N, C-alpha and C positions, 0 to 999 in steps of 0.2 A: 602518342608519347614518343619522346626521343629514343631511338633504338640504341643509343650509347649506354643505356642502363641494362641492356641484356646481359652484359658481362659482369654486372655488379650485384644483381638481384636474382633470386630464385625464379625460374621460368614460370612456375605456377603463380607466383606473386605478380609477375609482369602480366600474365593472362588475366588475373583478377582485376588489375588496375585498368587494363585496356578494354575489357568487356563490361565494365560497370556501366549501368544505365540509370537506375533509380537512385544510385548513391555514387559517391566519389571518395577515393582514398588518396592520402597524400603524406609526404614526409617533409618536415621543415628543419633544417640544420640551425643550431644556435650560432648566431654571428652578430654580435653587437654592432659591427661596423655597417650592417645593412639596416634600412628603414624597418622599424618595428622589431628589431632584434633577431631577424631570421632570414634564411636564404633557402629558397625552394630547391629541393633535390629530386623530387618526383611527384607525380600526381596522375589521377585518372582523367582522360579527355572529357568525361562527363562533367567535370568540375566547371568548365566554361558555361555550360547550359544551366546547371543547377544554381550556381552562385552568381551568374552574370558577370564573369571575370573575363576581360578581353585578352589579357596577357598573364596567364597563371605563373609563368617563370618570374615575374616581377611581383614579389611579395607585397609591395606597397599598393599595387593595383587591387589587391583583395579587399581593401577598405574603402575604395572610391564610391561604389554604388550602394553603400549601407545607408539606411534611413537616418536622417539627422537626429531623431529621438533615440536611436539605438547606438550611434557611432561611438560616443564617449565611453559608454559602458563596455562595448566590445574592445576598444583600444586599451582601456584600463585593465580588463581581464587578460588580454594578450600580454601586456607588460608584466602583470603579476605572475603569469604562468612561467615566462622564461627567466624572470629575476628570482622567483621564489621556488622554481622547479615543482610547480603544482599542476594538477590536471586542469584543462580548459574545457568548459562546457557552457556554451552560450547560444541563445536563439535570437535571431535578428531578421529584419526585413531588408531584402536586396531588391533594387530596382532592375527588373529584367525587361530590357527594351524589346526583345523578341516576343515576349508575352504581353507587352503593353501595360505593365503594372508591377506592383510590389509582390514579391513572393517571400514566404517564411522559410528560413533556412536554419537548421540546427547543426552546429559544428562542435565536434568532440575530439579532443586530442590528448594523448597521454605522454608524459615525459619518459624518455629512455636514457639510461645511464650507461657509461662505458665501464670497463673493467676496473677503473680507478674511482668508480662511483661519482663521476662528474657527468653533468647533464650534457648529452651530445646532440640530441634531436628530439622532435616530437613526431609521433605517428598519429594521424587523424582521420576522421570519417565525417563526410558532409552529407546531410539528408535534406530533401525538400519536403517540408511538413505543412505546406500551404493548405492542402485539402483537409488535413486533420484539424488545423487551426480554424478554417472556415466552418467545418462541421461542428466543432465545439462551440464556436461563437453563435452559429445559427441555432443550436440546441438550447444554449443558455438564453438567447434572445426570445425564442418561442416560449420557454418555460416562464420567463419573466412576464411576457405579454399575457399568457394565460392566467398567471396569478393576478396581474393587474385587472384583467377582465372579471375574474371571480370576485375580486375586491369591489369593483364597481357594481357588479350585479347584487352582491350582498348589501352594499350601501343603499342602493335604490330600492331594494326590497323593504327595508326598514324606514324608508323616507316618508316624512310628512309632506303633503302637497305644497305647503308654503315654503318648503326648503328645496324645491326642485331646481329653481333658477341658480341658487348658489352651488348646488351639487353639479349642475351642468357645467358651470364655469370651472369648477374644480376638475371635472372629468376632462374638459378641453385642455386644461393645463397639464394634467397627468399624462394624457395620451400624446399631447404635443411634445412634451419633454422626452417621453419614452421613445417616440419615433423620430426624434431629432429634426423636427420641422421648425419653421420660423413663425408660422401662424396657423391656428386652428379656429374653426368658426362654425356657426349654425345659421342657415338661411331657412325661412319659412315662406311658402307661397300664400297669396291671398286665396279666399274661397273660390274665386272665379279663375284662378291660375293666370291672372294677367300681371300681377305685381309680385315682387319678392323683396324681403327685408332681412338684413343681418341682425339677429336678435342677441347673439352671444359671440364673443371673440376673445381669444387669448393670443398674445404676442410674446415671442422670446425677447430677452433683453437686447435693446438696441434696434428693434424692429418697430417701425411706425404702425400704429393701429389705423384701420380704415372703416370701422363700424359707423362712425358719424357720417360717412359719405355713401353708405350702402343701404339707404332706406327708400322703399317704394320704387325700386328699379323696374323698368318695363321688361317683362320676360322676353318678348320678341326681339329686344335689342341684342340679346345673346342667344339667338335662335338655335345655332348649331349645338352649343353645349347644353342648353336647357331642354332641347328635344331628347337628348340622351337621358337626362335625369328624369323627365316626365315619362319616358318609356321604361323606367325602372332599371336603366343600365348604369354601370359604374363609369364615371367620367375620369379617365386616367390619362394625364398628359405628362409624360416624362420629360418632354422638352417643348416649351412654348415656342421657341424659334422654329420648330419643325411642324407647326400646325398646318393643316391642309388649306387650300385656297378658300373653301367655303367657311372657314373659321377665322377670317381676317378681322372681323369685329372683335371677337374674343382676343385675338392676338394683340390688337392695339390696346385693349383695356388691360390685359394682364401685363404687358410690357410697361405700360404707364405706372403700374403698381410694383414694378421690378420683380414680378413673379417669373421664376425660371421653370418650376415644375409644379404640378397641381394634381390632387386626387380628391374626388367628391363621391360620397356614398349616399344614395337616395334614402329619405326617411319615409317608410311605407307603413300605412295603417289601414287595415281592411281593404287592401288593393288600391288605396288612394295614395298619391304622392303628396306629402305635406311639405317637403322641403329637402334639404340635403345637409350632410355633415362633411365639411371640407378641410383640406390641409394645403398650405402653400409652402414652397421652398424658395426663399428669396436669395440667399447667398450663393447657392450652387444647385445644379440640377440633381434630382434625386429619383430613385426608383423604389418601387414597393413590390415585395414578393406576393405570390398568390395567397400564401398562408396569412400574411399580414393583412391583405385586403379582406379575406374571409373573417378574420377576427375583428376588423374594423366594422364589418357589416353587423356583427353581433353587438358591438358598442352602439351603433346607430339604432338597432332594434331596442336596446335597453333604454336609450335616451328617449326615443319615440314613445315607448310604453309609459315612461315616467311622465312625459308632458301630457299625453292623452289622459293618464290617470288624474293629473292635476286638473285638466279641463273638465273631466267627468265629475270630479269632486266639487269643483266650483259650480258646475251646473246643478248638481244635487243640492248644494247649500242655497243657491239662488232660488231653486224650486221650493224648498222649505220656507225660506224667508217670504217669498211672494205669496205662498199659500197662507201663511199666518196673517199677512197683511190683508189679503182679500177676505178671509173669513171674518176678521174683526171689523172690517169696514162695511160688510154687507150682511150682517146678521139678520136684518129684517127682510132682506130679499132672499128668502130661502131657496126659491127655485133657481134664481140666477147664481146664488152661492154654490148650490149643489153642482150646477153645470160647470162653474169655474173650478170647483174642487176636483171633479172628475178629470178636467183638463190637466190640472197640476199633478194629479196622480199619474196620468199618462206620461207627463214629462219626467216624473221621478223614475218610472219604470225604464224609460229610455236611458236616463243617466246611469241606472244600475246595470243595464245591459252593456253600456259602454265600459263600466268597470269590469264586468265579466270578460269582455273582449280583451281589455288590457291585461288581465291575468292570463288569458290564453296566449298572448304574445310572450309573456314570461315563460310559459310552458314550452313555447317553440325554442327559445334559447336553451332551456333546460334539456330538451330532448336531443338537440343537435350538437351539444358540447362534446369535444373529444375527451374531456375529463370524466372520471367516474363520479357522478353527482348523486347525492341522496338527501332526503328530508326526513327527519324523525320528530315525533311529538313527545314532549315531556309530560309524563303521566303524574297524577297527584301522589302516587305511592313511590315516586323516585325512579321508576322504570321507564323504558323508552319503547315507543311503538313506531315501526317504519311506515311512513305515509307514502313515500314515492322513491323510486330509483330510476335513473335514466338508462337508455339502451347500452351505453358504454359500460355502466356498472353491471348490468345484467350479463353482458357478454363475458367480462373478466371473471365475475364470481360464479357464473354458471347457474345463478338463481333467477328464474323468471319472475315477473311481477306477481303472478298468481301464488308463488311460493313465499313471497316476502311481504307484499303490501298488506297493511293492517295487522301484522303480527309483531309481537314483542321480540326483543333480541334473544331472550331465553327460548323462544319457540322456534328460532332459526339456527342458532349457533350452538356448538358444544359448550359445556359449562365454563371451561377455561377461557375460551375465546370471548364468550359473552361477558365474563367478569372483566377481562382486560378492556373491551370496548366500552362497557359501562363506566369504568374508571376514567377513560379519556373524556367521555361526555360530561361526567360530573366535574372534571377539572375545568372544562370550558365554562360550565355554569358558574363554578366558583370564581373563575377569573373575570367573567362578565364581558369578555371580548374574544376575538378570534385567537385560536391556538393552532399550532402545527406540531406534528409528531411523526415518527417513523415506526413501522411495525412490520413483522413478517407473517405471512399466511399462505395457505395453499391457493392455487389458481388453476382451474376452477376449484370451488370450495371443497369438493369431495376428493380431489386428487392430492392426498397427503404427501406424495413423493415429489410433487412439483411446488416447492416453497419459493415464493417470490417476496421481494421487499417493496413496500408501498410508503409513499409520503402522503399524509392526510392532513387537510386543513378543515377545521370545524368552526363555524361562526354562529352566534346566538341570534334569535329573532325575538323581539320584545313586543308585548301587547301595549295598549294605551296606558296601563298602570305601571309599566316598566318591568313586568314580570317576563321571564324567559319561558316562552311557550313552545318554541320549536328550535331545532338545530339544523343548519344547512351545512353540508360538507362536500368536499371533493377529494378524491384519491388519485394518485398517479403511480404507475409501476416504475420504480427506479432501480430495478435489479441490475440491469446492464450497466448503469452508471456506477453503482456500488462495486460491481465486479471490476470495472476499469480502475476505480480508485484503489481497490485492494491490490491489484497487480502493480500499480505504480508504487504503493507503499512497500510492497515486498522487494521491488527492485531497488528502491532507495535504501531499505534496510540492509540488503546484501552488499550494496556499494559501500555503505558506512562501515560494515564489518571488514570488508576488503581494505578500505583505507586505513582502518585502525590497525590491522595486522601489518600493513606496510609501514605505518609509522613506528610500531614497536620494533619491527625488523631493522629499520634505519637507526633507531636509537641504540639497539643492541650492537649494531656494527660501529656506529660513531663513538659510542662511549666505552662499552665493555671490551670490544675487540681491540681498540686502540690502547686501552689501559693494559690488557693482558700482553699485547705486543711489547709495550715499554717494559713490563715486568720481565718478560722473557729475555730481552736484551740486557737488562740490568743483571739478571741472574747469571747470564753467560759470562759477563766480564768480571763479576764479583771475585772469583778466586784469584785472578791475576792482580786485581787491585789490592787484595789482602797480602799477596806476596810482596808487592812493592811498598805499600803504605797502609798498615793496619788501621790507622786513624781514618783515612779516607774510605777504607773498606767498611768500617763501622757506620760512617755517614751514609754510604750507599746502601748498607743493609737497612738503615732506617727508612730510606726512600723506598726500598723494596717492600717494606712492611706497609707503608702508606699506600703504595700502588695496589697491593693485594687487598688491603682493607677497602679501598675505593672501588675495586672491581666487585668485591663481595656486596658492597652497598648498592652499586648499580644493578647487580643481578636481583637483589631483594626488592629494589624499587620497581624493576620491570615485572617481577613476579606479582607484586601488588597490583600493578596495572592490569595484569592478566586475570587476577583474582580479586575484584574490588571488595569482596566480603572480608578479605584479610585486613583492610583498613579499619573495619569496625572492631576486629578482634585485638589489634595491636594497641599498645599504649602510645600516647601522643609523644612522649619524650623519646621512645624508641624510633618512631617514624621520623622525627626531626633529626635524630642521630644518623639514621640512614642517609637522609638528604645531605647533611653536612659532610659525611664521609665521601659520598659520591661527588659532591661539589669540589672537595679538596683534590680528589683524584682527577677529576675532569678539567678543572680550571687552573690547578696548581697555584691556588691562592689560599693563604692561611685564613681560617675561620675560627672564631672563638664562640663556643656554644655554652650558654649559661642557663641553668634551670633552678627555679626557686619554688618550693611547695609541691603538693600532691595534685597532679593535673588529671583529675577524673571529670571528663566532660561528656555531655550527651553525644551520641554517635554523629548526628548531623553537624554539630558544632565542631567536633574533633576533625571530621573530614574537611570542613571549611578551613580550619586553621592549617591543616596539612597542605591542602591545594593552594592556598594563598602563599604559604612559605615556599612551596615548590615553584610557583610562577615567579616569585620574587627572585629566587636564586637563579632560575633560568635567565631572567632578564639581566642579572648582574653578570652572568657568564658571557652573554652575547654582547652587551652594550657598555658595561660600566668600566672595565679595566681597572679595578681597584688594587690597592696594596694590602688592605685589611678589611675583613667582614666580621661583624659581631651579630650573633643571633641569640636573643635572650627570651626565655619563657618564664613568666611569673604567674603562679596559680594560688589563689586564695579563695575562701568561700564566697566572698562578696564580689570578686572580680577576677578576670583572667586576661593577661596581657601578653602579646607576642610582638617583639620589636626586632627589626632587621635593619642594620645600618652598614653603609660602606663609604669609603673615601674616594670613590671613583669620579668619573667625569661628570656625573649628574645629567639633568635634562630639564626642559621647560614643561612643567606639569600641565599647564593649560593647553599648550600646543599638542602634546601627546594624547590628551583626552579628546581632542577635536580631530585627530587623524584617523586613518583606516586601520591602525594597529589596536586590536581589541584586548590585549593582555590586561591593561590597567582597568578597562571597563568590566572585564569578567571578574577581576578581583573585587571590585566594588559590588557587583551583583551577588557574588558568593557571600560576602559579608552581610548584605541586606537580607538575603534569604533566611539567615538564622538570627536576625535581629542584632548583629554585631555592628560596631562602629569602626570604620577603616579610615585612617588619616595618612596621606602620603605627602612628604615634604622633600623638595629637591630644587637645586639651582645648578645651572651649568658650571662645571669645574668645582663644585662644592659637595659632591657626594649626594646620597639620598638616605632618607629615613622613613621606614614603613612601620606604623603602629596599628595593630589590630586589637580591639578590646571587646570583651563580651561580659555583660552583667547578668547573672542568673535571674534576678528579679524582673528585669525588663526584657531579657532575651526571649525569643520566640522560635525555637527550633521547629521546623515543619515536621508534620507526621509523614513518614515514608516507609514503604515496604522494602526499599532497596538499602543494602548496606554498602555505603561508599558510592560515590558518583563521580 
């Protein structure tokens, strides 16, 4: 940092700026003549490394390396900060050449005002949050992948054999889209392992399919890659261009298909390699994490199990059909028929054994899942019996299989917990589809002081008649995630309270303080004016009365802002009278206030009328510059009308509603919330008219526990 600042800033501040490593502090002076409205007056040296800024003294260079998708948002927020004197808080990606990629940077700056309450500069903080973003994204990606895996497993559990092919195609599409690859596919080897064929394929939009060219390929033509698959290894090629010399055949084939990266997972059944489950990246090179590969292995196991289940079922049906045919054709040849019958029975046993092995593969996926999985049986009396829990469930709950399997919920859990879990399970049965819920409980089960939060998903399993006979579920400990969310919410709530206090303080200074100052000046010169010109003194005395009344109205309005319940207790005509008095004192514009009828409205409707009138008068003060304002309130049993008119400069209603100024939009939203109708008419240089109408019969004030909003 430039040593010339040592004489202008506190030495401890200079030390903080110069010693900053994981963060950077800066100050930007407001100077509209400079690019982006600011001029750098000091910064931490670490700013160069964190935000990848070559010349921090040049404020314009701060925006050069920002990602194109973030740049407009950042520039707009910067412009809003120094033009509207509001806090700046944005997160954006900066290209950091020294790190060879994009880094996530959060920049926070606070406006600072001089003794005349004019914006003088911004003091800011810059943080590198790349690791936090990457960790959050990785956690979300893994959660979504595990949920997708659970969904696929549940789908294949309930799957009929004749629906396997369609389910495989859907799984290829779901996994392909989730992993953001260009192509996913399934290859099977012939029984003698000499040929391989692509049986299923999914391609992203714009990617050419190859399935019609990939039938009966000689396995040894791609010996390097197929040797890995046949040895049960994962074939992972992050860059086709970097394949070794012994893989030149594969390199030519893959480059001809425009493949840049590839991943293939073997399909293993009873220690036999049946084929592989693969992914291609065509548009760009791609890498896969170890966690992703492990989850894809589970998907491959699920698909293999489903296909073998289909084969076993087909073999079983064929055995039955052949058995019936042979028995009917050879009734007279009893000895031969018996021999054939025994042979077919043996075939049936083999098919049934294959089905049992398929179920065992499902068990392998169940036992090795990181999720807390469980299966319960639906009993005829409406209770539930635990059939199985996986090791992850047993570890978290502290309940071993001997203590849980074969027992009802009431025999395991305390009555309150059992009732709650029973209710969730009955909700799933009633819905007839997968449901998800969050609940709290001790972990392990007996440690009542260690309460954790779990997200649970429960899916029904149907029999051939469509009855729900089992429930399959998965739980995940989300306590840490919930804690992080709570901390963020508390921080946001504290920041909102601070901002609101600041806003009220500014309004108190801008409105009441200035009015009282004018009142003081008028009161000081009033005796002298009376001595010289009593008539002018009387006029000034009237002005003094209006200023005092306006200051009182401003104070009452601010007190209502601090005590929202006061809005519910006050009458609507009193609230509007305060607004008009404050408006006259603040804007020095005459306003005519008319009221007709007894205005007794529901609290929510009354607050909406007050807030819309408040916003309208604020807009007139800031933008309209009128000579006259009329505010009229008409209250009758069948209808209530509020009309605000001015003869100011007006505006284009369509352009304002399409801009970033939300005042008019908020007025429309407040009216809609209570079932009122708001109509705004205005043209440039022709004033404006706002008409708010509420009909008791058609109005719909919302139920609320809050008084005023």
